[in-house]
Every structure is written in structure tokens, then in C-alpha cells.
GUROMAR-345825 format. One line per field, with one value per atom (N, C-alpha, C, CB): residue number from 1; x, y, z; atom name. Coordinates in nm, 3 decimals. Glycine has a CB too. Example, Ala and Ser with C-alpha at 12.3 -4.5 7.8 and 13.67 -1.06 7.14 Angstrom:
<recs>
k 1	1	1	1	2	2	2	2
u 1.319	1.230	1.320	1.131	1.285	1.367	1.290	1.408
v -0.569	-0.450	-0.330	-0.447	-0.225	-0.106	0.003	-0.060
w 0.780	0.780	0.780	0.905	0.708	0.714	0.787	0.572
a N	CA	C	CB	N	CA	C	CB
</recs>
This chain:
<recs>
k 1	1	1	1	2	2	2	2	3	3	3	3	4	4	4	4	5	5	5	5	6	6	6	6	7	7	7	7	8	8	8	8	9	9	9	9	10	10	10	10	11	11	11	11	12	12	12	12	13	13	13	13	14	14	14	14	15	15	15	15	16	16	16	16	17	17	17	17	18	18	18	18	19	19	19	19	20	20	20	20	21	21	21	21	22	22	22	22	23	23	23	23	24	24	24	24	25	25	25	25	26	26	26	26	27	27	27	27	28	28	28	28	29	29	29	29	30	30	30	30	31	31	31	31	32	32	32	32	33	33	33	33	34	34	34	34	35	35	35	35	36	36	36	36	37	37	37	37	38	38	38	38	39	39	39	39	40	40	40	40	41	41	41	41	42	42	42	42	43	43	43	43	44	44	44	44	45	45	45	45	46	46	46	46	47	47	47	47	48	48	48	48	49	49	49	49	50	50	50	50	51	51	51	51	52	52	52	52	53	53	53	53	54	54	54	54	55	55	55	55	56	56	56	56	57	57	57	57	58	58	58	58	59	59	59	59	60	60	60	60	61	61	61	61	62	62	62	62	63	63	63	63	64	64	64	64	65	65	65	65	66	66	66	66	67	67	67	67	68	68	68	68	69	69	69	69	70	70	70	70	71	71	71	71	72	72	72	72	73	73	73	73	74	74	74	74	75	75	75	75	76	76	76	76	77	77	77	77	78	78	78	78	79	79	79	79	80	80	80	80	81	81	81	81	82	82	82	82	83	83	83	83	84	84	84	84	85	85	85	85	86	86	86	86	87	87	87	87	88	88	88	88	89	89	89	89	90	90	90	90	91	91	91	91	92	92	92	92	93	93	93	93	94	94	94	94	95	95	95	95	96	96	96	96	97	97	97	97	98	98	98	98	99	99	99	99	100	100	100	100	101	101	101	101	102	102	102	102	103	103	103	103	104	104	104	104	105	105	105	105	106	106	106	106	107	107	107	107	108	108	108	108	109	109	109	109	110	110	110	110	111	111	111	111	112	112	112	112	113	113	113	113	114	114	114	114	115	115	115	115	116	116	116	116	117	117	117	117	118	118	118	118	119	119	119	119	120	120	120	120	121	121	121	121	122	122	122	122	123	123	123	123	124	124	124	124	125	125	125	125	126	126	126	126	127	127	127	127	128	128	128	128	129	129	129	129	130	130	130	130	131	131	131	131	132	132	132	132	133	133	133	133	134	134	134	134	135	135	135	135	136	136	136	136	137	137	137	137	138	138	138	138	139	139	139	139	140	140	140	140	141	141	141	141	142	142	142	142	143	143	143	143	144	144	144	144	145	145	145	145	146	146	146	146	147	147	147	147	148	148	148	148	149	149	149	149	150	150	150	150	151	151	151	151	152	152	152	152
u 20.178	20.254	20.311	20.365	20.279	20.330	20.458	20.224	20.561	20.687	20.681	20.808	20.739	20.745	20.861	20.760	20.838	20.941	21.046	20.879	21.169	21.279	21.336	21.388	21.353	21.392	21.542	21.318	21.597	21.736	21.745	21.803	21.636	21.637	21.627	21.522	21.691	21.692	21.779	21.743	21.729	21.801	21.767	21.765	21.843	21.816	21.917	21.824	21.868	21.956	21.954	21.916	22.062	22.074	22.059	22.212	21.936	21.909	21.962	21.760	21.961	22.008	22.157	21.982	22.234	22.377	22.406	22.445	22.325	22.345	22.325	22.250	22.239	22.210	22.315	22.071	22.364	22.454	22.602	22.435	22.639	22.780	22.806	22.827	22.930	22.978	23.067	23.055	23.033	23.106	23.231	23.017	23.346	23.472	23.513	23.580	23.484	23.523	23.426	23.671	23.399	23.308	23.372	23.174	23.330	23.374	23.255	23.492	23.265	23.166	23.233	23.109	23.173	23.230	23.133	23.264	23.187	23.106	23.076	23.176	22.981	22.941	22.955	22.796	22.997	22.997	22.865	23.120	22.778	22.643	22.617	22.539	22.518	22.470	22.354	22.426	22.312	22.210	22.077	22.187	22.032	21.902	21.910	21.849	22.030	22.045	22.025	22.182	22.082	22.068	21.923	22.161	21.852	21.711	21.628	21.656	21.656	21.585	21.619	21.619	21.744	21.784	21.713	21.937	21.702	21.633	21.486	21.647	21.428	21.290	21.281	21.228	21.397	21.400	21.383	21.296	21.410	21.389	21.520	21.319	21.579	21.703	21.702	21.827	21.776	21.781	21.921	21.688	21.960	22.093	22.095	22.151	21.981	21.975	22.062	21.830	22.140	22.228	22.341	22.147	22.366	22.477	22.606	22.446	22.717	22.848	22.950	22.888	23.066	23.173	23.290	23.216	23.363	23.479	23.582	23.440	23.707	23.815	23.840	23.944	23.856	23.892	23.994	23.765	24.114	24.224	24.252	24.191	24.256	24.282	24.179	24.420	24.059	23.950	23.833	23.909	23.749	23.639	23.509	23.626	23.436	23.309	23.201	23.319	23.077	22.963	22.882	22.875	22.842	22.768	22.635	22.850	22.534	22.398	22.328	22.402	22.368	22.304	22.199	22.409	22.072	21.963	21.912	21.847	21.913	21.852	21.747	21.960	21.622	21.512	21.527	21.377	21.489	21.496	21.409	21.453	21.457	21.383	21.267	21.477	21.147	21.025	21.024	20.905	21.072	21.060	21.176	21.051	21.267	21.379	21.336	21.502	21.400	21.368	21.470	21.370	21.543	21.638	21.769	21.666	21.788	21.910	21.904	21.938	21.811	21.795	21.913	21.663	21.931	22.045	22.006	22.102	22.107	22.087	22.064	22.209	21.958	21.929	22.035	21.797	22.100	22.192	22.339	22.153	22.377	22.516	22.611	22.530	22.739	22.840	22.863	22.974	22.883	22.908	23.037	22.789	23.118	23.248	23.227	23.346	23.301	23.299	23.423	23.293	23.406	23.515	23.570	23.468	23.695	23.766	23.908	23.765	23.976	24.115	24.202	24.165	24.314	24.406	24.454	24.525	24.478	24.525	24.420	24.557	24.294	24.186	24.168	24.054	24.175	24.162	24.271	24.166	24.395	24.507	24.494	24.639	24.450	24.435	24.329	24.397	24.216	24.107	24.141	23.976	24.211	24.251	24.342	24.322	24.435	24.524	24.446	24.625	24.349	24.269	24.183	24.182	24.126	24.042	24.125	23.973	24.246	24.332	24.388	24.446	24.436	24.502	24.404	24.586	24.298	24.210	24.083	24.173	24.062	23.943	23.815	23.935	23.819	23.700	23.621	23.740	23.501	23.411	23.379	23.281	23.354	23.310	23.163	23.397	23.079	22.934	22.877	22.868	22.791	22.721	22.618	22.652	22.618	22.530	22.416	22.609	22.447	22.348	22.376	22.348	22.270	22.280	22.205	22.223	22.268	22.204	22.252	22.232	22.182	22.220	22.271	22.098	22.393	22.449	22.393	22.603	22.441	22.386	22.412	22.444	22.519	22.551	22.474	22.699	22.398	22.317	22.385	22.280	22.500	22.570	22.525	22.723	22.518	22.484	22.609	22.428	22.595	22.705	22.660	22.750	22.756	22.726	22.818	22.740	22.757	22.836	22.866	22.762	22.994	23.034	23.107	23.125	23.101	23.161	23.254	23.053	23.367	23.455	23.397	23.605	23.355	23.275	23.328	23.132	23.293	23.325	23.192	23.415	23.176	23.051	23.022	23.053	22.896	22.855	22.825	22.733	22.856	22.818	22.674	22.915	22.617	22.476	22.450	22.435	22.543	22.520	22.531	22.618	22.612	22.619	22.486	22.733	22.422	22.293	22.187	22.250	22.191	22.094	22.117	22.105	22.242	22.276	22.222	22.429	22.233	22.182	22.031	22.220	21.963	21.816	21.777	21.758	21.850	21.821	21.838	21.911	21.945	21.969	21.857	22.106	21.818	21.714	21.582	21.697	21.549	21.425	21.424	21.402	21.538	21.543	21.533	21.674	21.596	21.584	21.440	21.677	21.373	21.234	21.145	21.185	21.170	21.094	21.119	21.132	21.242	21.276	21.207	21.429	21.199	21.136	20.984	21.168	20.925	20.781	20.743	20.734	20.830	20.801	20.801	20.901	20.876	20.886	20.803	21.025
v -0.218	-0.244	-0.385	-0.140	-0.465	-0.602	-0.605	-0.697	-0.666	-0.679	-0.802	-0.687	-0.790	-0.907	-0.995	-0.866	-1.124	-1.220	-1.230	-1.359	-1.201	-1.212	-1.353	-1.104	-1.416	-1.556	-1.574	-1.627	-1.676	-1.713	-1.830	-1.749	-1.868	-1.980	-1.930	-2.076	-1.818	-1.762	-1.850	-1.615	-1.883	-1.970	-1.926	-2.121	-1.832	-1.777	-1.837	-1.621	-1.901	-1.969	-1.901	-2.115	-1.921	-1.873	-1.995	-1.798	-2.030	-2.151	-2.139	-2.180	-2.018	-1.996	-2.029	-1.851	-2.006	-2.033	-2.182	-1.983	-2.268	-2.412	-2.456	-2.489	-2.385	-2.419	-2.361	-2.369	-2.240	-2.171	-2.203	-2.024	-2.254	-2.276	-2.416	-2.174	-2.459	-2.584	-2.543	-2.675	-2.583	-2.542	-2.627	-2.551	-2.561	-2.630	-2.632	-2.566	-2.525	-2.513	-2.418	-2.464	-2.439	-2.350	-2.304	-2.420	-2.187	-2.130	-2.060	-2.030	-2.040	-1.960	-1.831	-2.038	-1.719	-1.587	-1.506	-1.512	-1.419	-1.325	-1.204	-1.282	-1.122	-1.003	-0.879	-1.016	-0.769	-0.641	-0.574	-0.551	-0.560	-0.507	-0.389	-0.615	-0.309	-0.202	-0.255	-0.077	-0.181	-0.227	-0.263	-0.123	-0.182	-0.210	-0.327	-0.086	-0.355	-0.466	-0.600	-0.461	-0.617	-0.745	-0.768	-0.750	-0.661	-0.675	-0.721	-0.541	-0.668	-0.711	-0.856	-0.620	-0.894	-1.033	-1.128	-1.050	-1.092	-1.179	-1.195	-1.123	-1.096	-1.108	-1.185	-0.970	-1.221	-1.298	-1.215	-1.403	-1.086	-0.996	-0.962	-0.867	-1.065	-1.047	-1.140	-1.074	-1.103	-1.185	-1.196	-1.129	-1.318	-1.342	-1.354	-1.467	-1.344	-1.360	-1.255	-1.351	-1.296	-1.209	-1.146	-1.101	-1.192	-1.135	-1.210	-1.142	-1.141	-1.200	-1.134	-1.186	-1.199	-1.148	-1.106	-1.254	-1.007	-0.960	-0.906	-0.852	-0.901	-0.849	-0.702	-0.931	-0.623	-0.482	-0.454	-0.387	-0.414	-0.387	-0.509	-0.265	-0.626	-0.753	-0.784	-0.749	-0.728	-0.760	-0.808	-0.638	-0.895	-0.954	-0.881	-1.104	-0.841	-0.772	-0.848	-0.626	-0.832	-0.890	-0.775	-0.983	-0.790	-0.686	-0.744	-0.629	-0.659	-0.696	-0.786	-0.767	-0.778	-0.852	-0.758	-0.900	-0.791	-0.702	-0.733	-0.713	-0.633	-0.642	-0.531	-0.628	-0.570	-0.474	-0.380	-0.547	-0.254	-0.156	-0.201	-0.016	-0.173	-0.210	-0.113	-0.209	-0.169	-0.087	0.010	-0.177	-0.034	0.045	0.143	-0.046	0.153	0.246	0.385	0.196	0.485	0.622	0.664	0.721	0.769	0.820	0.742	0.967	0.644	0.565	0.440	0.527	0.433	0.312	0.297	0.317	0.176	0.143	0.146	0.005	0.147	0.135	-0.012	0.192	-0.049	-0.190	-0.265	-0.202	-0.197	-0.266	-0.229	-0.238	-0.181	-0.137	-0.257	-0.055	-0.230	-0.334	-0.368	-0.289	-0.496	-0.538	-0.619	-0.619	-0.590	-0.658	-0.795	-0.573	-0.893	-1.028	-1.047	-1.136	-1.115	-1.135	-1.276	-1.108	-1.286	-1.413	-1.393	-1.466	-1.503	-1.492	-1.453	-1.625	-1.391	-1.345	-1.463	-1.272	-1.578	-1.697	-1.744	-1.811	-1.749	-1.791	-1.690	-1.807	-1.560	-1.457	-1.469	-1.318	-1.487	-1.498	-1.620	-1.501	-1.732	-1.856	-1.840	-1.973	-1.782	-1.765	-1.657	-1.730	-1.552	-1.447	-1.505	-1.332	-1.591	-1.657	-1.741	-1.744	-1.818	-1.904	-1.823	-1.997	-1.714	-1.630	-1.568	-1.519	-1.521	-1.457	-1.559	-1.382	-1.673	-1.771	-1.851	-1.866	-1.900	-1.993	-1.928	-2.104	-1.800	-1.732	-1.782	-1.749	-1.817	-1.866	-1.749	-1.965	-1.777	-1.677	-1.714	-1.665	-1.615	-1.640	-1.600	-1.560	-1.697	-1.679	-1.701	-1.775	-1.611	-1.637	-1.748	-1.508	-1.846	-1.961	-1.957	-2.090	-1.921	-1.930	-1.824	-2.072	-1.766	-1.670	-1.728	-1.530	-1.726	-1.781	-1.707	-1.931	-1.731	-1.674	-1.790	-1.600	-1.777	-1.887	-1.886	-1.877	-1.980	-1.994	-1.872	-2.117	-1.798	-1.678	-1.555	-1.650	-1.567	-1.456	-1.372	-1.369	-1.418	-1.343	-1.390	-1.359	-1.297	-1.332	-1.388	-1.208	-1.503	-1.568	-1.599	-1.699	-1.606	-1.635	-1.745	-1.508	-1.850	-1.952	-1.903	-2.090	-1.902	-1.860	-1.976	-1.732	-1.980	-2.091	-2.038	-2.182	-2.104	-2.081	-2.163	-2.119	-2.099	-2.168	-2.146	-2.122	-2.241	-2.234	-2.231	-2.356	-2.137	-2.123	-2.242	-1.998	-2.286	-2.397	-2.346	-2.469	-2.427	-2.398	-2.442	-2.469	-2.405	-2.437	-2.587	-2.379	-2.667	-2.811	-2.874	-2.878	-2.815	-2.863	-2.841	-2.792	-2.728	-2.698	-2.796	-2.554	-2.829	-2.926	-3.063	-2.936	-3.098	-3.226	-3.230	-3.249	-3.119	-3.111	-3.128	-2.976	-3.065	-3.076	-3.221	-2.980	-3.284	-3.422	-3.517	-3.465	-3.500	-3.584	-3.566	-3.551	-3.441	-3.412	-3.476	-3.260	-3.468	-3.526	-3.678	-3.486	-3.742	-3.889	-3.934	-3.942	-3.861	-3.895	-3.881	-3.806	-3.777	-3.755	-3.869	-3.619	-3.913	-4.025	-4.155	-4.044	-4.178	-4.300	-4.298	-4.313	-4.183	-4.172	-4.191	-4.035	-4.152	-4.170	-4.316	-4.092	-4.395	-4.535	-4.618	-4.592	-4.573	-4.652	-4.599	-4.658
w 4.335	4.216	4.221	4.200	4.123	4.117	4.034	4.058	4.092	4.018	3.930	4.115	3.812	3.725	3.769	3.574	3.765	3.807	3.697	3.837	3.733	3.637	3.647	3.664	3.534	3.530	3.512	3.418	3.579	3.557	3.460	3.690	3.399	3.304	3.161	3.334	3.133	2.998	2.910	2.998	2.792	2.700	2.558	2.723	2.504	2.372	2.275	2.372	2.168	2.074	1.938	2.060	1.864	1.727	1.636	1.703	1.603	1.524	1.382	1.521	1.329	1.193	1.179	1.150	1.285	1.280	1.261	1.408	1.323	1.308	1.164	1.399	1.092	0.954	0.859	0.916	0.888	0.797	0.818	0.811	0.936	0.967	1.020	1.068	1.001	1.061	1.177	0.955	1.299	1.418	1.436	1.543	1.458	1.478	1.624	1.394	1.696	1.837	1.905	1.851	2.033	2.106	2.237	2.134	2.282	2.410	2.476	2.390	2.606	2.678	2.720	2.801	2.683	2.711	2.794	2.581	2.878	2.952	2.865	3.082	2.908	2.833	2.921	2.781	2.861	2.931	2.899	2.890	3.000	2.979	3.070	3.002	3.032	3.119	3.201	3.036	3.302	3.395	3.332	3.496	3.238	3.178	3.080	3.107	3.026	2.932	3.001	2.866	3.117	3.188	3.230	3.312	3.262	3.299	3.180	3.353	3.062	2.942	2.907	2.824	2.924	2.896	2.991	2.909	3.118	3.215	3.180	3.356	3.112	3.065	2.934	3.048	2.877	2.753	2.629	2.756	2.637	2.523	2.455	2.569	2.393	2.319	2.199	2.409	2.096	1.976	1.919	1.871	1.882	1.828	1.676	1.889	1.610	1.465	1.397	1.414	1.299	1.220	1.300	1.156	1.421	1.499	1.468	1.650	1.485	1.461	1.551	1.311	1.565	1.648	1.561	1.751	1.605	1.532	1.631	1.428	1.585	1.668	1.636	1.646	1.744	1.731	1.841	1.743	1.802	1.896	1.985	1.983	1.927	1.997	2.106	2.059	2.095	2.185	2.099	2.274	2.157	2.082	2.115	2.114	2.009	2.024	1.947	1.975	1.991	1.918	1.861	2.012	1.735	1.665	1.616	1.546	1.600	1.557	1.659	1.421	1.783	1.892	1.951	2.001	1.931	1.968	2.109	1.867	2.195	2.328	2.334	2.446	2.348	2.351	2.470	2.358	2.451	2.560	2.676	2.511	2.798	2.918	2.939	3.042	2.957	2.965	3.082	2.975	3.198	3.320	3.340	3.438	3.245	3.258	3.211	3.177	3.268	3.226	3.120	3.349	3.144	3.046	3.046	3.071	3.135	3.142	3.056	3.285	2.964	2.882	2.786	2.803	2.737	2.651	2.502	2.688	2.417	2.272	2.240	2.192	2.168	2.144	2.061	2.074	1.966	1.875	1.895	1.733	2.011	2.029	2.032	2.158	2.005	2.013	2.160	1.945	2.189	2.326	2.331	2.382	2.431	2.444	2.508	2.530	2.456	2.513	2.599	2.401	2.711	2.806	2.793	2.949	2.750	2.738	2.789	2.590	2.818	2.862	2.744	2.924	2.770	2.667	2.582	2.729	2.645	2.574	2.472	2.674	2.512	2.421	2.308	2.498	2.341	2.239	2.132	2.303	2.176	2.082	1.994	2.156	2.053	1.977	1.867	2.072	1.902	1.805	1.702	1.877	1.744	1.651	1.542	1.725	1.582	1.487	1.386	1.562	1.437	1.349	1.254	1.432	1.301	1.216	1.104	1.299	1.136	1.036	0.936	1.104	0.986	0.898	0.813	0.982	0.875	0.807	0.753	0.901	0.779	0.729	0.792	0.581	0.919	0.989	1.048	1.102	1.095	1.151	1.295	1.066	1.377	1.514	1.523	1.620	1.563	1.561	1.702	1.459	1.751	1.877	1.857	1.930	1.946	1.932	2.033	1.947	2.158	2.264	2.371	2.326	2.425	2.534	2.653	2.493	2.770	2.889	3.013	2.902	3.123	3.253	3.338	3.323	3.392	3.472	3.614	3.476	3.695	3.831	3.919	3.899	3.889	3.968	3.922	3.959	3.812	3.763	3.656	3.876	3.605	3.501	3.364	3.516	3.269	3.131	3.063	3.053	3.001	2.930	2.788	3.003	2.698	2.559	2.510	2.471	2.452	2.386	2.246	2.383	2.211	2.078	2.011	2.084	1.880	1.807	1.697	1.746	1.683	1.569	1.456	1.601	1.349	1.248	1.108	1.256	1.024	0.882	0.807	0.835	0.716	0.643	0.555	0.559	0.553	0.468	0.328	0.527	0.232	0.093	0.072	-0.009	-0.042	-0.070	-0.069	-0.204	-0.126	-0.129	0.009	-0.224	0.099	0.237	0.308	0.314	0.282	0.344	0.296	0.313	0.165	0.113	0.175	-0.040	0.196	0.260	0.403	0.259	0.475	0.612	0.613	0.676	0.520	0.512	0.482	0.404	0.391	0.352	0.471	0.236	0.549	0.667	0.769	0.731	0.790	0.889	0.847	0.906	0.718	0.669	0.680	0.525	0.648	0.659	0.804	0.597	0.896	1.039	1.086	1.124	1.040	1.077	1.026	1.022	0.903	0.845	0.923	0.698	0.962	1.038	1.174	1.056	1.238	1.369	1.358	1.431	1.247	1.229	1.214	1.107	1.152	1.126	1.255	1.029	1.354	1.478	1.588	1.524
a N	CA	C	CB	N	CA	C	CB	N	CA	C	CB	N	CA	C	CB	N	CA	C	CB	N	CA	C	CB	N	CA	C	CB	N	CA	C	CB	N	CA	C	CB	N	CA	C	CB	N	CA	C	CB	N	CA	C	CB	N	CA	C	CB	N	CA	C	CB	N	CA	C	CB	N	CA	C	CB	N	CA	C	CB	N	CA	C	CB	N	CA	C	CB	N	CA	C	CB	N	CA	C	CB	N	CA	C	CB	N	CA	C	CB	N	CA	C	CB	N	CA	C	CB	N	CA	C	CB	N	CA	C	CB	N	CA	C	CB	N	CA	C	CB	N	CA	C	CB	N	CA	C	CB	N	CA	C	CB	N	CA	C	CB	N	CA	C	CB	N	CA	C	CB	N	CA	C	CB	N	CA	C	CB	N	CA	C	CB	N	CA	C	CB	N	CA	C	CB	N	CA	C	CB	N	CA	C	CB	N	CA	C	CB	N	CA	C	CB	N	CA	C	CB	N	CA	C	CB	N	CA	C	CB	N	CA	C	CB	N	CA	C	CB	N	CA	C	CB	N	CA	C	CB	N	CA	C	CB	N	CA	C	CB	N	CA	C	CB	N	CA	C	CB	N	CA	C	CB	N	CA	C	CB	N	CA	C	CB	N	CA	C	CB	N	CA	C	CB	N	CA	C	CB	N	CA	C	CB	N	CA	C	CB	N	CA	C	CB	N	CA	C	CB	N	CA	C	CB	N	CA	C	CB	N	CA	C	CB	N	CA	C	CB	N	CA	C	CB	N	CA	C	CB	N	CA	C	CB	N	CA	C	CB	N	CA	C	CB	N	CA	C	CB	N	CA	C	CB	N	CA	C	CB	N	CA	C	CB	N	CA	C	CB	N	CA	C	CB	N	CA	C	CB	N	CA	C	CB	N	CA	C	CB	N	CA	C	CB	N	CA	C	CB	N	CA	C	CB	N	CA	C	CB	N	CA	C	CB	N	CA	C	CB	N	CA	C	CB	N	CA	C	CB	N	CA	C	CB	N	CA	C	CB	N	CA	C	CB	N	CA	C	CB	N	CA	C	CB	N	CA	C	CB	N	CA	C	CB	N	CA	C	CB	N	CA	C	CB	N	CA	C	CB	N	CA	C	CB	N	CA	C	CB	N	CA	C	CB	N	CA	C	CB	N	CA	C	CB	N	CA	C	CB	N	CA	C	CB	N	CA	C	CB	N	CA	C	CB	N	CA	C	CB	N	CA	C	CB	N	CA	C	CB	N	CA	C	CB	N	CA	C	CB	N	CA	C	CB	N	CA	C	CB	N	CA	C	CB	N	CA	C	CB	N	CA	C	CB	N	CA	C	CB	N	CA	C	CB	N	CA	C	CB	N	CA	C	CB	N	CA	C	CB	N	CA	C	CB	N	CA	C	CB	N	CA	C	CB	N	CA	C	CB	N	CA	C	CB	N	CA	C	CB	N	CA	C	CB	N	CA	C	CB	N	CA	C	CB	N	CA	C	CB	N	CA	C	CB	N	CA	C	CB	N	CA	C	CB	N	CA	C	CB	N	CA	C	CB	N	CA	C	CB	N	CA	C	CB	N	CA	C	CB	N	CA	C	CB	N	CA	C	CB	N	CA	C	CB	N	CA	C	CB	N	CA	C	CB	N	CA	C	CB	N	CA	C	CB	N	CA	C	CB	N	CA	C	CB
</recs>
């Protein structure tokens, strides 16, 4: 039986978030995971599209974060779309909770990675939603930069 090599260079990004939101502040948070979830993440089988963070009982959770079921697990497999708790210090949680309530901002998962110690970490951003004209402006800037790079 050949074991599959599990990688510590997992780098899963939420590209849609960069387009839909303007990031104001970022943090790196730990995740509370089950055994089969970390194995699936190490295989790169996770998706951040349409995921978001919210506060419940003064704790931060991520919802719609999809982790594919681990193939080699038996009946101990995890639910792919369950809510997962994010680990942050109480001071950071209180600061972001205040900003979310007062200013109507959103907390968006930006990137999922495995650190040097082998723990799954998630970069989250305090974000403000872009309006339609802001998105068009972003597309226009990207296109002009691409044209300038082609000329040189």
C-alpha cells in the first residue's frame, strides 16, 4: 500500500473576495478542526468560495467553508460544510466585534494555509463591500496595467 504524500505547502485563496471587498485590516486565525478535516486540507481539498465569518456568543465562526470528506476515513468522517470556530485572542475578537457592529463591516476568509508547525491557519480580513462602480474601476485598472506590461 502506497501512502499519498501530504503537503505542508497548502495555499488555498479566496480570489472572489479580492474582487467583491475592499480589505481594511487582516489577521491570522487558527481553526478548530477534526482529524479527517486536517487530512483533507493537507491534500488541498478545501474551498473558500462564498464563505464568511460571523460572531456567535462573542466567538468567531466561519460558515460555508467546504472541506471535502477524507477518502480513507470510515464512519468517523466529517461534515463538509459544518461551521468551524476560529481561534483569536479575546482582545482581537472584541476589537473586530466592535467594528462589525458599529461600522457594518464584514469579516471574510482570504487564505487558508498550513504553517511550519503543521497547523491549519486562515487569513481573515475586515472588509467593506464594493459597489458595482468600484468593481468596474478595479477591472479597468487591471486591464490598463496588463496593457502597459504587454508594451514593454
